[in-house]
Backbone as a ProteinNet text record, in pm:
[ID]
protein_1_A
[PRIMARY]
MKKAAHLIDLPKVLDSRGNLSFIEACRQVPFRISRAYWIYDVPGGETRGGHAFRHNQEFIVALSGSFDVVLDNGKRRRTWSLNRSYYGLYVPRGYWRQMQNFSTNSLALILASEPYDRQDYLYRYEDFVQLRQEGYFDRPEEPRMVSAKKVIEAASKYSDIISRNAVLNPRSGAHATEPMPTILPTVNDAKLLDLNKIHYSEGNLTVIQGGVDLPYDLRRVFYLYDVPGGESRGAHAHRQCHQFLVAAGGAFEVLLDDGVNRRTVQLNRPFYGLHIPPGIWASEQSFSSGSPCLVLASHPYDEADYINNYNDFLAWRHECR
[TERTIARY]
1536	1583.1	1631.2	1720.2	1769.2	1656.3	1660.3	1558	1604.2	1716.9	1758.5	1713.4	1702.1	1666.9	1773.2	1729.8	1824.5	1755.8	1836.4	1785.9	1762.4	1656.8	1624.2	1615.6	1697.1	1688.7	1566.4	1492.3	1372.3	1398.3	1322.3	1333.9	1303.7	1378.4	1356.8	1345	1223.1	1195.5	1206.4	1311.8	1338.4	1251.4	1198.5	1112.9	1118.2	1132	1138.4	1009.7	898.9	770.8	754.1	855.4	847.7	888.9	959.4	1011	910.3	933.3	842.1	921.3	878.1	931.7	814.6	837.7	728.5	775.3	677.3	700.9	594.1	635.3	540	551.8	437.9	434.7	514.8	597	677.4	782.5	809.5	918.7	1016.8	982	1070.8	1068.7	955.6	947.4	912	961.8	945.1	816	706.5	579.8	464.2	347.1	224.3	187.2	140.1	107.1	-38.3	-57.7	-192.1	-249.6	-165.8	-213.2	-99.3	-139.5	-44.7	-91	3.3	-33.8	76.2	37.7	132.2	117.6	231.4	240.5	277.8	202.7	220.6	190	213.7	194.1	274.2	393.9	478	559.4	550.1	633.3	782.3	861.9	1004.8	1070.2	1154.6	1226.8	1148.3	1024.2	937.9	984.5	939.1	966.6	834.5	831.1	711.5	751.5	650.3	674.7	701.3	799.5	826	743.5	755.6	685.1	752.6	708.2	752.4	628.8	646.4	536.7	569.6	467.9	484.9	496.9	419.4	413.2	442	403	404.4	545.1	560.3	681.7	647	748.5	724.1	827.8	786.1	878.8	851.5	953.9	937.9	1013.7	944.4	1002	977.5	1075.8	1058.2	1010.6	879	826.2	870.1	885.4	943	1008.7	1100.7	1171.2	1263.4	1290.3	1382.3	1347	1388.4	1373.5	1464.7	1483.9	1565.5	1474.8	1512.8	1446.6	1546.7	1512.6	1599.9	1545.6	1628.4	1589.2	1672.3	1606.2	1669	1627.5	1725.9	1694.8	1706.8	1711.3	1723.8	1866.3	1961	2103.1	2175.2	2139.6	2204.6	2107.7	2138.8	2057.3	2133.2	2055.5	2115.1	2020.5	2073.7	1994.2	2010.7	1896.9	1894.7	1835.1	1903.9	1853.8	1787.6	1663	1587.6	1562.3	1604.2	1589.3	1576.1	1545.2	1524.1	1401.6	1332.2	1209.5	1236.3	1359	1387.7	1460.6	1455.4	1494	1416	1414.5	1340.6	1403	1350.4	1403.6	1306.7	1355.2	1277.7	1300.3	1189.8	1196.7	1122.3	1193.6	1125.3	1058.4	977.7	921.2	1035.7	1012.3	1113.8	1212.3	1176.9	1260.1	1177.1	1236.4	1175.8	1206.8	1101.3	1118.9	1072.9	1153.7	1116.5	1151.7	1076.1	1105.7	1126.3	1234.3	1267.8	1339.4	1364	1435	1366.8	1235	1161.4	1195.3	1224.1	1233.4	1091.7	1077.1	944.7	881.9	752.4	675.4	721.4	785.5	822.5	697.9	710.5	601.6	657.9	609.1	657.2	551.2	589.4	501.7	546.4	450.3	481.5	388.4	448.4	373.2	385.6	273.6	270.4	220.6	274.4	238.6	111.2	65.6	-48.3	-159.2	-285.1	-392.6	-370.2	-433	-419.2	-476.7	-400	-442.2	-368.9	-444	-381	-299.9	-342.3	-270.6	-132.6	-110.2	18.5	124.9	80.5	172.7	231.8	358.4	424.8	463.7	397.3	419.9	516.2	543.1	637.4	769.1	875.9	1007.2	1047.2	1009.7	1043.8	979.2	855	787.7	858.4	901.2	972.5	1103	1180.8	1308.6	1287.4	1182.9	1155.6	1126.3	1044.7	1015	1141	1226.5	1352.6	1437.7	1446.6	1528.1	1471.2	1339.6	1274.8	1283.9	1338.4	1351.2	1222.5	1127.3	996.3	1010	1096.7	1107.1	1194.2	1254.3	1333.5	1250.4	1127	1040.1	977.7	953.1	887.5	748.4	712.2	580.3	474.8	359.7	246.8	155.3	90.6	-1.4	-112	-146.9	-252.3	-371.9	-492.3	-614.7	-674.8	-737.4	-810.5	-947.6	-993	-1122.5	-1234.8	-1321.5	-1435.1	-1528	-1539.5	-1624.1	-1576.1	-1443.8	-1389.6	-1412.1	-1403.3	-1427.9	-1572.4	-1665.4	-1807.7	-1836.5	-1774.8	-1795.4	-1745.4	-1629	-1574.2	-1663.1	-1712.1	-1798.9	-1927	-1980.6	-2102.3	-2076.1	-1963.5	-1929.5	-1910.7	-1855.8	-1823.8	-1899.8	-2019.2	-2093.3	-2114	-2144	-2168.1	-2040.5	-1929	-1801.4	-1754.7	-1768.3	-1721.4	-1802.3	-1936.3	-2019.2	-1990.1	-1966.9	-1933.3	-1798.9	-1702.3	-1570.6	-1576.4	-1666.4	-1681	-1728.1	-1809.9	-1853.3	-1740.7	-1662.9	-1551.5	-1445.9	-1422.4	-1316.8	-1375.4	-1457.9	-1533.4	-1450.9	-1334.6	-1253.8	-1130.1	-1116.6	-999.9	-873.9	-780.4	-653.6	-658	-771.3	-781	-669.1	-613.8	-501.3	-549.4	-463.8	-502.3	-540	-490.9	-520.8	-659.5	-729.6	-864	-958.6	-1050.6	-1138.6	-1234.5	-1273.7	-1372.6	-1510.2	-1594.2	-1726.4	-1830.1	-1929.1	-2057.3	-2051.9	-2042.3	-2056.2	-1925	-1929.1	-1810	-1834	-1732.4	-1748.3	-1754.6	-1814.6	-1816.6	-1737.3	-1721.1	-1645.9	-1714.8	-1845.3	-1917.1	-1890.4	-1826.9	-1789.8	-1659	-1587.3	-1469	-1517	-1479.8	-1536.3	-1430.7	-1467.6	-1386.9	-1419.3	-1317.1	-1335.9	-1269	-1345.5	-1288.6	-1213.9	-1094.3	-1013.5	-1005.4	-967.5	-954.5	-833.8	-846.7	-736.8	-716.3	-610.9	-582.7	-488.5	-538.1	-463.2	-381.6	-254.6	-165.5	-91.2	-50.3	27.3	160.7	212.1	340.1	321.7	202.7	179	56.2	-4.2	-126.1	-93.6	-191.1	-171.9	-300.3	-286.7	-399.4	-360.2	-453.1	-423.7	-530.8	-490.2	-584.1	-546.6	-648.1	-624.8	-687.1	-606.3	-656.5	-765.1	-869.8	-979.3	-1078.6	-1049.9	-1141.4	-1180.6	-1081.5	-1107.7	-1115.6	-1060.7	-1067.6	-1119.7	-1181.9	-1238.4	-1137.1	-1010.8	-907.6	-787.5	-703.4	-580.2	-474.9	-380.2	-273.6	-158.6	-147.5	-42.5	77.6	51.6	158.6	131.5	238.1	231	334.9	294.4	393.6	361	456	436.3	521.8	465.9	534.4	592.5	711.5	776.1	868.8	919.5	1001.9	925.5	794	711.4	718.1	759.8	762	621.3	610.1	480.8	410.8	280.2	201.1	213	291.9	318.6	198.3	197.9	93.9	159.1	91	139.4	23	54	-50.2	-86.7	-216	-270.4	-263.7	-338.4	-352.9	-473	-507.6	-613.9	-561.4	-633.4	-599.7	-714.8	-678.9	-780.8	-835	-747.9	-790.2	-755.8	-655.8	-601.6	-686.5	-722.2	-782.6	-670.3	-697.6	-601.4	-672.1	-599.2	-648.1	-542.5	-578.6	-483.7	-503.4	-391.7	-393.5	-291.6	-332.1	-237.3	-178.8	-74.3	-17.4	44	77.6	126.8	100.4	69.6	40.9	-93.6	-103.1	-231.9	-210.6	-308.9	-313	-456.3	-483.3	-614.6	-605	-714.4	-723.7	-833.6	-795.9	-892.2	-933.9	-1063.5	-1119.2	-1198.5	-1191.1	-1255.2	-1300.2	-1429.5	-1478.7	-1509.3	-1460.3	-1486.1	-1606.9	-1691	-1810	-1810.9	-1792.7	-1796.7	-1659.4	-1638.4	-1516.3	-1551.1	-1459.9	-1480.9	-1345.2	-1336.5	-1212.3	-1231.3	-1138.9	-1143.5	-1015.9	-1029.2	-911.9	-879.7	-753.5	-705.2	-606.6	-632.2	-545.4	-538.5	-578	-570.9	-520.1	-435.2	-382.3	-480	-599.7	-694.9	-818.5	-810.2	-908.1	-840	-904.8	-843.7	-948.9	-903.3	-991.5	-969.1	-1075.7	-1071.1	-1109.8	-1017.4	-1041.3	-1050.5	-1167.4	-1179.4	-1113.7	-1090.4	-1031.5	-1127.3	-1070	-1152.1	-1177.6	-1109.1	-1123.8	-989.6	-993.2	-873.5	-849.8	-728.6	-700.1	-565.6	-560.2	-434.1	-431.9	-311.6	-293.7	-233	-283	-238.6	-240.3	-181.2	-181.5	-121.3	-9.2	59.1	111.8	92	167.9	310.8	407.4	548.6	582.5	646.5	693.7	588.2	463.4	356.2	377.8	383.5	389.4	248.7	236.3	110.7	129	52.8	60.9	-48.7	-12.3	-108	-101	-217.4	-229.7	-303.2	-236.8	-288.7	-322.5	-416.9	-466	-381.5	-297.1	-221.2	-73.8	14.1	154.2	163.5	279	297.3	288.6	209.7	196.8	176.4	274.8	267.8	142.9	98.7	-18.1	-147.4	-145.1	-265.4	-287.5	-185.8	-192.3	-244.9	-326.7	-364.4	-311.7	-208.9	-138	-176.1	-253.9	-296	-446.6	-487	-628.2	-719.3	-676.6	-759	-773.6	-666.6	-676.1	-774.7	-774	-867.2	-1011.7	-1040.6	-1176.1	-1217.5	-1125.2	-1156.1	-1182.1	-1102.8	-1119.5	-1253.6	-1291.3	-1421.6	-1533.6	-1520.2	-1622.1	-1635.1	-1521.5	-1524.1	-1589.4	-1581.2	-1630.5	-1780.2	-1842.1	-1985.4	-2068.6
162.6	80	-55.8	-114.8	-246.9	-348	-449.9	-552.8	-678.1	-672.4	-780	-745.6	-847.3	-822	-732.7	-634.1	-546.3	-471.4	-423.6	-343.3	-199.6	-138.8	0.2	76.7	180.7	267.7	357.6	371.5	452.9	584.7	688.5	812.5	784.6	847.1	832.9	972.4	1008	1138.7	1126.3	1183.7	1170.2	1266.4	1215.6	1296.6	1235.9	1319.2	1267.7	1197.5	1224.9	1160.3	1027.4	988.7	867.7	897.3	803.9	823.9	779.5	823.4	794.4	759.9	656.3	624	606.2	634.4	623.3	557	503.4	434.7	481.8	542.6	586.8	499.6	467.1	384.3	451.1	371.4	415	520.2	534.1	620.3	538.1	514.3	428.9	284.3	240.4	105.7	120.1	28.7	44.8	-16.6	-4.5	-59.2	12.9	-1.8	46.1	-50.3	1.1	-83	-127.9	-255.7	-308.7	-352.2	-415.3	-462.5	-456.7	-454	-457.4	-564.7	-638.4	-732.4	-738.5	-781.1	-787.3	-921.3	-971.5	-1102.5	-1078.5	-1139.6	-1113	-1239.8	-1234	-1350	-1470.6	-1444.2	-1553.1	-1612.2	-1741.9	-1803	-1783.3	-1758	-1737	-1852.6	-1820.1	-1921.2	-1984.6	-1939.4	-2001.7	-1969.5	-2053.4	-2032.6	-2016.4	-1918.7	-1894.5	-1883.1	-1892	-1874.1	-2006.8	-2009.4	-2127.7	-2125.8	-2015.7	-2003.9	-1895.1	-1886.1	-1780.4	-1723.9	-1614.5	-1552.6	-1545.4	-1561.9	-1540.4	-1391.3	-1307.9	-1165.4	-1073.3	-1111.8	-1021.5	-980.3	-851.3	-797.7	-762.5	-768.5	-742.8	-647.7	-581.8	-504.1	-542.4	-588.1	-647	-563	-528	-446.5	-515.2	-511.9	-556	-435.2	-425.7	-313.9	-322.8	-444.5	-464.6	-601.8	-620.4	-747.1	-769.5	-895.1	-929.4	-1065.3	-1085.7	-1214.1	-1213.5	-1330.7	-1346.2	-1377.6	-1325.1	-1358.5	-1433.8	-1556.5	-1640.1	-1639.5	-1592	-1583.7	-1680.3	-1742.9	-1843	-1810.4	-1787.3	-1755.7	-1877.3	-1995.7	-2118.3	-2164	-2075.8	-2110.2	-2097.2	-1995.9	-1978	-1914.2	-1929.8	-1873.1	-1762.9	-1667.7	-1561.1	-1527.6	-1503.7	-1469.6	-1321.7	-1255	-1113.8	-1101.4	-1034	-1013.4	-876.2	-875	-750.2	-729.5	-615.3	-588	-439.7	-358.6	-215	-171.3	-68.1	-22	75.6	123.6	227.8	175.6	46	-7.2	-136	-178.6	-300	-369.8	-486.5	-569.9	-573.5	-529.2	-539.1	-675.9	-746.9	-880.9	-879.6	-881.1	-887.9	-1024.5	-1036.8	-1167.5	-1260.6	-1388.9	-1484.5	-1525.1	-1505.5	-1553.9	-1647.2	-1758.1	-1844.1	-1782.5	-1761.6	-1686.4	-1765.1	-1756.9	-1804.3	-1697.8	-1694.5	-1606.4	-1694.1	-1672.1	-1763	-1687.6	-1760.4	-1706.5	-1582.4	-1586.4	-1475.1	-1462.5	-1340.4	-1317.4	-1309.2	-1335.3	-1333	-1194.5	-1192.4	-1069.1	-985.3	-1049	-977.1	-939.5	-830.8	-783.5	-753.9	-825.6	-808.6	-739.5	-632.8	-563.6	-598.2	-636.3	-670.2	-592.2	-519.2	-448.1	-525.5	-541.8	-625.3	-545.8	-579	-507.1	-558.3	-679	-742.1	-774.4	-772.1	-824.2	-973	-1023.4	-1166.4	-1247.7	-1344.8	-1435.3	-1567.5	-1669.1	-1797	-1851	-1816.9	-1864.5	-1799.9	-1692	-1624.2	-1692.9	-1779.1	-1845.7	-1972.5	-1994.1	-2120.5	-2187.2	-2297.8	-2365.4	-2483.7	-2528.7	-2639.8	-2584.4	-2612	-2560.3	-2608.8	-2732.3	-2788.2	-2707.1	-2660.8	-2579.6	-2445	-2388.6	-2261.2	-2274.4	-2378.3	-2398.6	-2419.2	-2491.5	-2515.7	-2384.5	-2298.4	-2168.9	-2083.6	-2091.7	-2019.8	-2065.2	-2195.5	-2252	-2217.7	-2203.8	-2170.1	-2021	-1942	-1797.6	-1720.2	-1781.9	-1718.5	-1581.9	-1572.3	-1448.2	-1343.4	-1379.1	-1283.2	-1211	-1257.8	-1195	-1068.1	-968.6	-845.1	-876.4	-806.1	-821.8	-754.8	-821.3	-760.2	-695.6	-582.5	-518.1	-614.9	-612.7	-699.9	-615.3	-663.3	-589	-623.5	-522.8	-545.7	-601.8	-699	-760.6	-657.8	-650.8	-558.8	-593.4	-722.6	-766.1	-705.3	-703.8	-649.2	-498.9	-428.7	-285.4	-256.2	-335.2	-316.5	-346.7	-453.9	-489.3	-378	-321.3	-214.5	-90.2	-57.5	59.1	41.9	-79.4	-107.4	-100.5	-158	-164.2	-25.6	66.3	198.9	308.3	276.5	372	505.4	501.1	624.5	707.2	639.5	710.2	766.6	685.7	728.3	846.4	841.5	950.7	1078.7	1065	1180.9	1238.6	1149.8	1196.6	1262.8	1216.4	1278.1	1422.7	1449.7	1586.4	1668.3	1602	1671.6	1709.8	1624.8	1644.5	1624.9	1719.4	1697.1	1697.8	1763.9	1772.8	1687.6	1587.7	1499.8	1582	1562.1	1633	1772.4	1807	1939.3	1958	2077.7	2102.7	2102.7	2056.9	2040.4	2172.5	2286.1	2413	2463.8	2404	2446.3	2406.9	2496.8	2465.2	2352.3	2277.2	2172.2	2235.6	2195.2	2254.7	2182.8	2252.7	2211.3	2101.4	1976.5	1865.8	1838.6	1841.1	1812.9	1688.3	1604	1485.1	1523.3	1436.7	1452.5	1338.1	1343.4	1237.7	1102	1102.8	976.1	913.3	989	932.3	854.2	865.8	781.4	644.1	540.2	407.3	306.8	226.9	111.1	-3.4	-63	-172.2	-298.4	-406.5	-536.8	-590.6	-641	-698.8	-849.7	-918.2	-1063.2	-1098.2	-1203.6	-1256.4	-1400.9	-1423.7	-1557.6	-1625.9	-1728.9	-1792.7	-1910.6	-1910.7	-2023.2	-2053.6	-2177.1	-2212.4	-2138.3	-2100.5	-2029.3	-1876.7	-1829.4	-1685.6	-1642.7	-1532.9	-1482.3	-1377.6	-1353.9	-1263.1	-1185	-1055.5	-970.7	-895.5	-890.6	-828.5	-725.5	-619.9	-518	-478.4	-469.5	-439.3	-305.3	-217.8	-88	-99.9	-17.5	-19.7	-131.3	-221.7	-332.3	-327.5	-337.1	-327.7	-182.5	-91.7	51.7	122.3	239.6	309	394.6	353.3	427.2	336.2	375.9	303.9	340.4	249.8	273.3	346	474.4	554.3	574	566.4	590.2	507.2	450.1	377	437.6	471.2	517.9	461.6	470.4	412.2	486.2	493.9	549.5	434.8	453.3	349.3	415.9	336	389.3	498	478.6	578.3	554.7	653.6	636.2	613.8	535.5	508.9	636	646.2	762.1	882.6	872.7	987.1	1015.2	1135.3	1175.7	1215.4	1187	1222.1	1276	1321.1	1366.5	1510.3	1536.6	1670.7	1752.3	1709.5	1782.8	1726.3	1791.9	1744.6	1743.9	1673.5	1669.5	1727.6	1796.4	1849.3	1741.3	1651.5	1552.1	1409	1390.4	1255.9	1174.6	1052.6	953.9	876.9	832.7	751.2	634.1	523.7	406.6	369.8	375.3	355	218	151.1	19.4	16.8	-35.8	-64.1	-201.8	-203.8	-331.8	-408.3	-336.4	-396.2	-298.5	-346	-256.3	-187.8	-63.8	5.8	156.3	230.8	375.6	421.9	548	607.1	710	725.8	828.7	925.8	1052.1	1156.8	1226.7	1221.8	1280.8	1406	1506.8	1635.3	1694.2	1726.3	1787.2	1935.9	1994.9	2135.9	2159.1	2057.6	2065.8	1951.9	1831.8	1711.9	1647	1576.7	1498.8	1352.8	1266.6	1123.4	1057.6	964.9	892	745.5	692.6	553.1	485	371.4	295.3	188.1	180.2	75.9	-10.8	-140.4	-230.6	-371.2	-388.5	-518	-499.4	-589.7	-573.6	-615.4	-662.9	-709.6	-620.6	-497.4	-396.8	-260.5	-163.9	-32.5	74.9	199.4	315.6	392.6	406.9	488.2	631.6	726.1	867.9	941.3	993.4	1069.3	1205.6	1275	1409.2	1505	1610.2	1710.7	1687.1	1589	1559.1	1583.7	1657.5	1677.5	1550.4	1496.7	1370	1376.2	1315.7	1299.6	1162.9	1107.3	976.8	1000.2	928.4	953.8	825.1	833	721.6	594.4	609.2	493.1	403	271.3	179.6	176.7	146.1	157.9	77.1	146.1	78.4	40.9	89.2	50.7	112.3	31.4	89.1	125.4	243	287.6	281.9	195	176.1	257	334	419.9	391.3	364.1	342.8	463.6	538.4	667.8	667.6	754.1	761.3	850.8	936.5	1034.1	1030.7	1065.5	1088.1	1207.9	1222.9	1336.4	1467.4	1559.9	1693.8	1790	1873.9	1965.5	2052.3	2087.1	2174.2	2106.6	1973.7	1901.1	1903.1	1940.1	1937.4	2069.6	2059.8	2175.2	2145.4	2217.6	2185	2273.3	2377.8	2467.7	2451.3	2429.2	2398.8	2517.4	2639.2	2755.5	2768.4	2736.5	2736.6	2629.1	2516.6	2409	2454.9	2520.8	2569.1	2671.8	2760.4	2861.3	2795.9	2696.4	2625.2	2552.7	2487.7	2421.5	2523.8	2640.3	2742.2	2792.1	2811.1	2858.1	2758.8	2629.7	2525.3	2498.3	2558.4	2534.7	2601
-1514	-1403.3	-1453.9	-1375.6	-1412.6	-1405.8	-1493.9	-1493.6	-1421	-1355.7	-1267	-1125.9	-1040.5	-901.1	-836.8	-760.5	-694.2	-580.7	-486.8	-376.8	-423.2	-368.9	-399.5	-267.3	-253.5	-137.1	-150.2	-43.5	-42.2	29.9	-2.9	74.6	221.5	309.7	453.2	511.9	552.6	609.3	761.1	818	960.8	1041.3	1152.4	1238.9	1378	1480.8	1617.3	1658	1587.3	1617.2	1544.1	1467.4	1386.7	1244.3	1182	1047	941.6	818.8	708.2	583.3	512.3	380	284.1	156.7	59.8	-69	-141.6	-267.8	-365.6	-475.1	-576	-700.6	-758.4	-878.5	-989.6	-1057.6	-1172	-1134.9	-1006.7	-960.5	-877.8	-752.9	-672.6	-721.5	-776.9	-836	-983.9	-1069.1	-1214.3	-1267.7	-1193	-1240.6	-1172	-1230.2	-1166.8	-1055.4	-945	-830.2	-842.7	-868.6	-882.1	-747.8	-665.7	-535.6	-434.8	-310.6	-199.6	-103	-48.5	56.5	159.9	278.6	389.1	459.7	503.3	568.6	714.4	805.3	947.8	1027.5	1158.1	1247.2	1197.3	1147.6	1095.6	1210.7	1234.2	1339.4	1308.9	1411.2	1391.3	1317.8	1218.6	1142.8	1030.7	1008.1	906.8	764.9	667.6	525.2	451.2	359.2	278.1	131.9	45.2	-97.3	-164.7	-253.3	-334.5	-461	-539.8	-667.1	-750.9	-875.1	-966.3	-1035.7	-1108.7	-1182.1	-1330.9	-1412.3	-1556.2	-1589.1	-1518.1	-1551.5	-1433.2	-1315.7	-1201.3	-1159.3	-1126.4	-1064.6	-920.3	-832.7	-691.2	-633.7	-525.7	-444.5	-299.7	-228	-95.4	7	116.5	222.8	357.3	444.8	583.4	664.2	686.1	764.1	909.1	958.1	1091.6	1094.8	1186.8	1194.8	1076.4	1047	938.3	879.4	755.2	687.1	565.7	507.9	387.5	268.4	153	27.7	-58.4	-96	-178.8	-321	-415.1	-555.1	-638.1	-735.1	-822	-964.8	-1051.9	-1191.2	-1283.3	-1223.9	-1302.3	-1319.8	-1288.1	-1299	-1165.7	-1089.6	-960.2	-862.1	-735.2	-629.3	-557.7	-505.6	-426.1	-311.8	-194.8	-77.7	-44.7	-26.4	9.3	149.6	238.9	374.4	384	429.3	446.9	595.5	647.1	789.7	821.5	721.2	740.9	660.4	711.6	645.4	531.4	517.8	419.6	295.5	272.6	141.6	118.5	-7.1	-40.6	-159.7	-191.1	-298.5	-415.4	-531.6	-654.8	-716.1	-745.2	-804	-937.4	-1051.3	-1180.3	-1199	-1300.1	-1333.6	-1373.2	-1359.9	-1404.2	-1297.9	-1170	-1059.9	-972.5	-934.4	-833.3	-697.4	-614.4	-490.6	-368.5	-262.9	-130	-28.3	81.9	194.4	316.2	389.1	498.2	610.6	719.9	836.8	894.5	902.6	962	1109.9	1153.1	1297	1353	1482.2	1544.4	1529.5	1493.4	1475.8	1356.5	1258.6	1136.9	1057.1	982.4	897.5	759.5	658.1	520.9	437.2	369	274.9	133.3	48	-90.5	-183	-276.7	-380	-509.5	-579.9	-700.2	-819.6	-936	-1058.4	-1122.7	-1085.9	-1152.2	-1052.1	-1097.1	-1013.2	-986.8	-881.6	-853.2	-968.2	-1015.3	-1121.1	-1097.6	-1061.5	-1030.1	-1147.4	-1270.7	-1389.2	-1403.5	-1330.7	-1338.5	-1252.5	-1161	-1068.5	-1130.1	-1103.2	-1136.6	-1004.9	-973.4	-845.7	-856.6	-979.4	-998.3	-1049.3	-975.2	-1013.4	-1152.1	-1186.6	-1318	-1430.7	-1410.3	-1512	-1527.9	-1416.8	-1419.7	-1498.5	-1468.6	-1536.4	-1685.8	-1721.9	-1864	-1936.4	-1875.9	-1937.7	-1947.5	-1847	-1850.7	-1968.8	-1985.9	-2093.3	-2230.8	-2238.9	-2366.4	-2398.1	-2305	-2326.8	-2306	-2235.2	-2215.6	-2148.4	-2049.4	-1972.1	-2040.7	-2153.3	-2229.4	-2334.7	-2355.7	-2456.2	-2399.9	-2487.4	-2440.8	-2386.8	-2280.9	-2221.8	-2308.6	-2326.9	-2395.1	-2291.4	-2327.1	-2231.4	-2191.1	-2062.5	-2011.6	-1972.1	-2003.3	-1980.2	-1844.6	-1781	-1657.4	-1691.6	-1616	-1637.6	-1625.7	-1726.9	-1722.9	-1607.4	-1576	-1465	-1334.8	-1311.9	-1188	-1179.7	-1292.4	-1293.7	-1255.5	-1311.4	-1282.5	-1135.8	-1083.2	-942.5	-850.8	-882.8	-799.6	-805	-925.4	-939.8	-859.9	-859.8	-782.9	-633.6	-590.6	-448.3	-389	-468	-416.4	-490.2	-536.7	-619.1	-548	-416.9	-343.5	-331.5	-299.1	-283.7	-417.1	-523.6	-655.2	-706.9	-689.5	-737.8	-660.8	-528.3	-446.6	-489.8	-516.8	-558.3	-694.5	-781.1	-912.9	-898.7	-794.5	-770.3	-708.9	-619.6	-556.4	-657.9	-755.7	-855.3	-994.8	-1041.5	-1163.7	-1290.1	-1288	-1409.4	-1393.4	-1478.4	-1470	-1483.8	-1390	-1396	-1337.1	-1271.8	-1211.2	-1109.2	-1104.2	-1013.9	-870.2	-779.5	-639.9	-573.5	-627	-562.3	-598.4	-694.9	-728	-615.2	-575.1	-462.8	-496.5	-393.1	-409	-417.8	-513.4	-524.7	-437.6	-398.3	-338.6	-234	-272.2	-177.7	-107	25.9	105	189.8	205.4	289	436.2	514.8	658.9	721.1	852.7	919.8	902.1	875.6	856.3	720.6	629.8	499.9	506.4	617.3	637.8	683.7	610.5	631.6	675.5	777.4	814.1	719.5	660.9	567	619.4	623.5	656.7	535.2	556.3	449.9	470	365	378.4	464.4	539.5	620	577.7	500.8	447.8	545.9	610.9	718.8	667.6	702.4	676.9	806.6	822.3	942.2	945.5	826.7	820.4	820.6	859.2	868.6	792.2	835.4	772.2	666.2	578.3	465.9	443.1	421.1	382.1	255.8	159.8	30.1	-2	-69.4	-115.1	-257.2	-343.9	-484.8	-519.5	-579.8	-620.7	-725.6	-712.4	-808.7	-786.7	-694.5	-663.5	-516	-428	-284.3	-238.3	-318.4	-291.2	-416.2	-400	-516.4	-591.7	-590.5	-662.1	-685.4	-780.1	-806.7	-701.4	-680.1	-582.5	-651.3	-625.1	-688.3	-596	-464.4	-367.5	-242.4	-187.6	-61.2	30.9	152.4	248.7	385.8	474.5	606.1	708.9	829	944.4	1025.5	1078.4	1158	1259.7	1353.1	1463.1	1538.8	1554.4	1622.5	1773.9	1853.2	1999.2	2054.5	2158.9	2220.4	2264.3	2234.1	2273.1	2182.3	2075.3	1987.9	1896.8	1837.5	1742.1	1610.2	1499.7	1365.6	1284.2	1162.8	1071.6	1097	1124.5	1144.7	1015.6	917.2	792.2	716.3	607.9	519.1	376.7	289	146.5	64.4	-41.1	-131.2	-225.3	-271.1	-369.6	-332.5	-252.1	-229.9	-132	-172.8	-84.3	-14.3	110	183.2	250.5	260.2	332.7	434.6	563.7	672.5	735.5	762.5	825	938.6	1053.7	1160.7	1131.8	1051.4	1008.8	1124.6	1230.9	1354.3	1467.4	1586.4	1697	1682.3	1734.9	1736.3	1742.6	1692.6	1707	1680.8	1711.1	1687	1575.2	1501.5	1398.1	1438.9	1456	1489.4	1359.9	1329.9	1208.1	1243.7	1155.7	1182.9	1049.6	1038	913.7	929.9	1041.5	1067.6	1154.5	1168.1	1253.6	1354	1303.1	1386.7	1395.2	1505.3	1523.1	1549.8	1512.9	1531.8	1552.3	1645.6	1671	1634.7	1555.9	1511.4	1558.6	1624.5	1666	1563.7	1526.1	1436.1	1512.9	1517.3	1595.4	1538.2	1411.3	1346.2	1203.4	1152.8	1016.4	907.5	944.9	843.8	832.6	879.3	841.4	842.4	776.8	764.3	747.9	742.8	738.2	608.9	529.8	407.8	443.5	417.5	444.8	311.2	275.9	151	163.6	52.9	61.4	132.7	191.5	256	402.8	464.3	605.7	675.8	786.9	867.8	949.2	944.1	1012.4	1082.4	1199.6	1271.2	1336.5	1348.1	1412.5	1549.9	1649.2	1785.9	1867.7	1987.9	2083.7	2023.5	1954.3	1897.5	2008.7	1993.2	2077.1	2024.1	2109.4	2072.5	1947.1	1851.2	1731.3	1631.3	1648.1	1555.4	1417.6	1310.8	1176.5	1128.5	1070.3	1008.4	857.4	792.2	647.4	579.7	476.1	406.2	256	196.2	52.3	-5.1	-93.3	-137.9	-286.5	-322.4	-460	-548.7	-489.9	-567.9	-529.1	-623.5	-587.5	-492.9	-430.3	-340.3	-417.6	-363.9	-421.1	-305.2	-280.6	-166.7	-171.9	-294.9	-309.5	-267.1	-254.9	-216.1	-64.8	11.2	157.6	213.1	316.8	398.7	538.8	580	703.7	822.1	796.7	903.3	924	1049.4	1075.7	1041.1	1067.9	1032.7	881.1	808.1	661.3	614.4	683.2	650.6	670	781.5	807.3	702.4	667.5	564.8	430.3	397.5	269	265.5	375.4	382.5	363.2	425	414.8	270.5	203.1	64.4	-29.8	6.6	-82.9	-67.4	31	51.7	-55.2
[MASK]
+++++++++++++++++++++++++++++++++++++++++++++++++++++++++++++++++++++++++++++++++++++++++++++++++++++++++++++++++++++++++++++++++++++++++++++++++++++++++++++++++++++++++++++++++++++++++++++++++++++++++++++++++++++++++++++++++++++++++++++++++++++++++++++++++++++++++++++++++++++++++++++++++++++++++++++++++++++++++++++++++

């Protein structure tokens, strides 16, 4: 892929119940997805940003509404207008970035290649220009290590989920069609997680980091949009894939089913979400008009990982006992 800033068209799966677009790490975007964050409750016409990164790469999508992204490479500026959910702007490291001209109730999704690190930010334009002139951003990137402390904290935070998943998927790289052994999750293993809500006068921000806030890396991000009011989506289970669902705007319900018990969870705030482990039948329903459903997934798309027929799901659960 080009290493200059550019627009990337995303797959758009058309459906009368609402459309879907997805982003997979190192496929639609040229980096591994370390964290995702979304900006919401932005007053109309507001400006955000005004910084650059030493290492971080970004991919920016307008999940709803519209806004402009102004990029400056130290020599010239260019404005990119984002107003559709099925394309986004790739921003390599070494660009000074601002976001401005937000329409009311706009929702911006940003995928980042690096964990949050305050030292990675350049807040003074003069410092950015100096690094540009010194050729800092033209040098090859060196691999960066994940903090061992953060790995230990994540393992402790999700020890029960991780140990259960290790039993569900005991062999690394096991094919999705292999049956799950012995321990199966129930609807009570799907957990509501409170996320941070960082409040600014120019709009709020919520961030989630793979392997830290969730017990898995972010391999795929997808979202439903243009969903008619009252519509239903989903109705399938996964053999291996974990999902984290967020009502980034509006509201909807998630119906969970483990073959014995059912549970309904309402999502209506962008600062909490629902972690659904593999082996649970899930469907989304009762959408308020235009509500985007944001999903952070542990695996790339694999048709073999899906169970789309409820009777097949019950049979598969029975075989795995």
